[in-house]
C-alpha positions in Angstrom: -56.5 -36.7 -86.5 -57.7 -37.5 -83.2 -55.5 -38.3 -80.3 -56.0 -39.5 -76.0 -53.0 -39.6 -73.9 -53.5 -41.2 -70.3 -57.5 -41.4 -70.3 -58.5 -42.6 -67.3 -62.8 -43.1 -66.2 -64.3 -44.5 -62.9 -66.7 -44.5 -61.6 -67.0 -44.9 -57.5 -64.1 -46.7 -57.2 -64.9 -48.9 -60.0 -61.8 -48.4 -62.6 -63.7 -48.4 -66.3 -60.3 -47.1 -68.3 -56.9 -47.4 -67.4 -54.5 -45.7 -68.3 -55.9 -45.2 -72.3 -53.2 -43.1 -74.6 -54.4 -43.9 -78.6 -54.2 -41.8 -82.6 -56.8 -42.5 -84.7 -55.7 -41.0 -87.9 -57.7 -39.7 -90.9 -58.2 -42.1 -94.0 -58.5 -45.4 -92.0 -61.3 -46.9 -90.7 -60.5 -47.1 -86.8 -62.2 -49.3 -85.0 -63.1 -50.9 -81.4 -63.4 -54.5 -79.8 -63.0 -55.8 -76.9 -66.2 -58.2 -74.4 -68.9 -56.3 -72.5 -67.6 -54.2 -70.0 -64.2 -53.2 -71.1 -65.0 -49.8 -72.1 -65.5 -49.6 -75.4 -68.1 -47.0 -75.2 -67.1 -45.3 -72.2 -64.1 -44.4 -73.6 -66.1 -43.5 -77.1 -68.3 -41.1 -74.8 -65.1 -39.8 -73.8 -63.0 -38.5 -77.0 -66.3 -38.1 -78.8 -66.9 -35.0 -76.2 -70.1 -36.4 -74.0 -68.7 -37.9 -70.9 -66.6 -35.8 -68.5 -64.9 -36.1 -65.2 -62.3 -38.5 -66.6 -58.1 -37.4 -66.1 -56.5 -37.5 -69.0 -56.2 -35.0 -72.0 -58.8 -35.5 -75.0 -57.2 -33.8 -78.2 -59.0 -32.4 -82.0 -56.1 -32.2 -85.0 -53.8 -30.9 -81.2 -56.6 -28.9 -79.5 -57.9 -29.4 -76.6 -61.3 -31.1 -76.8 -62.8 -28.9 -73.6 -61.1 -25.3 -75.6 -64.4 -26.4 -78.0 -67.9 -24.8 -77.3 -70.3 -27.7 -78.5 -71.7 -25.9 -80.7 -68.4 -25.4 -82.9 -67.6 -28.8 -82.4 -71.1 -30.1 -83.3 -70.7 -29.3 -87.2 -68.0 -31.4 -88.1 -68.4 -34.1 -85.6 -70.5 -36.6 -85.3 -72.1 -39.5 -82.9 -74.3 -42.7 -83.4 -74.7 -44.0 -80.1 -76.7 -47.6 -79.6 -80.1 -47.6 -79.8 -80.4 -44.8 -80.8 -84.7 -44.0 -79.7 -87.1 -41.7 -80.1 -90.8 -41.5 -78.3 -91.8 -38.6 -80.1 -93.2 -39.1 -84.0 -92.7 -37.3 -86.5 -91.5 -38.2 -90.1 -88.2 -39.9 -91.5 -87.3 -36.8 -93.7 -88.3 -34.7 -90.1 -85.9 -37.1 -88.9 -82.7 -36.5 -90.8 -83.0 -33.3 -90.9 -82.7 -33.2 -87.4 -78.9 -34.0 -87.7 -78.6 -30.3 -89.9 -79.6 -28.8 -86.4 -76.2 -27.4 -86.1 -76.1 -25.6 -89.6 -78.5 -23.7 -88.4 -80.8 -21.1 -86.5 -84.6 -21.4 -87.0 -85.6 -23.1 -90.0 -83.5 -25.0 -92.3 -82.2 -23.4 -95.7 -82.2 -24.9 -99.6 -78.5 -26.2 -98.7 -80.1 -28.7 -95.7 -83.1 -30.4 -97.1 -80.8 -30.7 -100.4 -78.2 -32.2 -98.0 -80.6 -34.7 -96.6 -82.3 -35.3 -100.1 -78.7 -36.4 -101.3 -78.0 -38.7 -97.9 -81.9 -40.2 -98.2 -80.9 -40.8 -101.8 -77.9 -43.0 -101.3 -79.1 -44.5 -97.6 -82.6 -45.7 -99.8 -84.7 -44.5 -97.6 -86.2 -41.5 -100.6 -89.3 -43.7 -100.4 -89.7 -44.1 -96.5 -89.6 -40.4 -95.9 -92.9 -39.4 -95.4 -93.5 -42.4 -93.1 -93.5 -41.9 -89.4 -90.8 -42.9 -87.7 -92.4 -44.8 -84.9 -94.1 -47.0 -87.6 -90.9 -48.8 -88.9 -89.2 -51.5 -88.0 -85.9 -51.7 -85.8 -83.9 -51.9 -89.1 -85.0 -49.0 -90.7 -85.1 -46.6 -87.2 -81.4 -47.6 -87.9 -80.7 -46.7 -91.1 -83.6 -43.7 -90.6 -80.7 -42.8 -87.6 -77.3 -43.7 -89.6 -79.3 -41.1 -92.3 -79.6 -38.6 -89.6 -75.3 -38.4 -88.0 -74.6 -38.5 -91.9 -76.4 -35.4 -92.6 -74.5 -34.2 -89.8 -71.5 -34.5 -91.7 -72.0 -34.3 -95.0 -70.4 -32.1 -96.4 -66.3 -31.9 -96.1 -64.6 -28.6 -93.9 -63.2 -26.3 -95.2 -60.8 -26.3 -92.7 -59.7 -29.3 -90.6 -61.3 -33.0 -90.2 -65.2 -34.1 -90.2 -65.4 -37.5 -86.9 -67.5 -39.7 -87.7 -68.1 -41.6 -84.1 -70.0 -45.5 -85.1 -70.7 -46.9 -81.5 -71.5 -50.9 -81.7 -74.2 -49.3 -85.3 -75.5 -52.8 -86.7 -77.9 -54.2 -84.1 -81.6 -55.0 -86.0 -79.1 -54.4 -89.3 -79.6 -57.6 -91.5 -76.8 -59.2 -93.4 -77.1 -57.1 -96.3 -77.1 -53.8 -94.1 -74.2 -54.3 -91.8 -72.8 -55.2 -95.5 -74.0 -52.0 -96.9 -73.3 -49.6 -93.6 -69.9 -50.0 -93.0 -69.3 -49.8 -97.0 -71.0 -46.0 -96.8 -68.4 -45.9 -93.4 -65.5 -46.1 -96.0 -67.0 -43.6 -98.5 -66.0 -41.4 -95.9 -62.5 -42.2 -94.8 -61.2 -39.3 -96.8 -60.3 -35.7 -94.5 -62.7 -38.1 -91.4 -61.3 -39.3 -88.4 -63.5 -42.7 -88.2 -64.5 -45.1 -85.7 -66.2 -47.8 -84.7 -67.5 -49.5 -81.4 -67.4 -53.1 -83.0 -68.4 -56.7 -81.5 -68.2 -59.2 -85.0 -64.8 -60.3 -85.2 -64.8 -60.6 -89.2 -66.2 -58.4 -90.0 -63.5 -55.7 -88.1 -61.6 -58.3 -90.3 -63.2 -57.2 -93.2 -63.6 -53.3 -93.5 -61.2 -52.0 -90.5 -56.8 -50.2 -91.5 -56.9 -50.5 -87.9 -57.7 -52.3 -84.6 -58.3 -51.3 -80.9 -58.5 -53.9 -78.6 -59.7 -53.3 -75.0 -60.2 -55.2 -72.3 -61.0 -54.4 -68.1 -60.3 -51.3 -69.1 -56.5 -51.5 -71.0 -55.5 -51.1 -74.2 -54.1 -54.9 -74.9 -52.7 -54.7 -78.3 -54.1 -51.8 -81.3 -53.0 -51.9 -84.9 -53.2 -53.4 -88.9 -55.3 -56.4 -88.3 -52.5 -58.4 -90.2 -50.2 -57.3 -87.9 -52.2 -57.7 -84.6 -54.1 -60.9 -84.9 -52.7 -64.1 -83.7 -55.3 -67.2 -82.0 -53.5 -65.4 -78.1 -54.6 -62.2 -78.9 -58.1 -63.5 -79.4 -57.9 -65.1 -76.3 -56.4 -62.8 -74.1 -58.8 -60.4 -74.1 -62.1 -62.6 -74.8 -61.9 -65.9 -74.1 -62.5 -67.8 -76.5 -60.5 -70.1 -78.5 -60.9 -69.2 -82.1 -58.5 -70.5 -85.6 -57.0 -67.7 -87.7 -56.6 -68.7 -90.9 -56.3 -67.0 -94.7 -59.6 -65.6 -96.6 -58.9 -66.3 -99.6 -61.6 -64.6 -100.8 -59.9 -60.5 -98.9 -56.7 -62.1 -98.9 -57.2 -60.6 -95.0 -57.2 -62.9 -91.9 -59.9 -64.6 -90.6 -61.3 -65.9 -87.0 -62.7 -70.1 -87.5 -64.6 -69.8 -83.3 -63.2 -73.7 -82.0 -66.8 -75.1 -80.2 -64.3 -77.4 -78.6 
């Protein structure tokens, strides 16, 4: 389990996060939603260990994140940031191998190569493995970066959990790859604390087990989609009028936006 306790974070006099306490359990797809500027990505950067200088506590399986060395944490925790980019030419298979860097010192072993090949096959990237990464489209680059992140935690740990954090991962992806992206993420649910920052509420409803809504740096609501989603909540968080109906195909809530 990943737990945050009373997280406060400010930049100058601007309070970005205000008393955020939350629990994220393995075996569940957790999604964080909220309007721009609500603190979603900052919150992810804090519980992933990228940002310091906050008040409060982040716990990985009951252990403070500050007790882990970065090298140790990187073997079980992978983060896909917004629009990751490279400015120098590498082949696709070399970019994917970057995900294995925490697992070897000088040169990758046969195990690392096998894992990267398995990931590229799962992501339908085998035909791209010898392509120059810089020549790819935005969506193709996104898929390669996802493969890199998955390669980092492809193996289930002997003890404890894997941690997979995705920060607005669907940028540049068409509808087909958005669905594939989230389906592959769900394959990691067992033994994994899985958290994604999302914008599309209906996609989140389709795939998430738990939703966490942030508004102005505070946790406005959290729980299962069926238990917490209301038209009033969406109006309060996003200032948008909606109608909430039942999706006949999934039997899950579906938001219809009111343009009137």
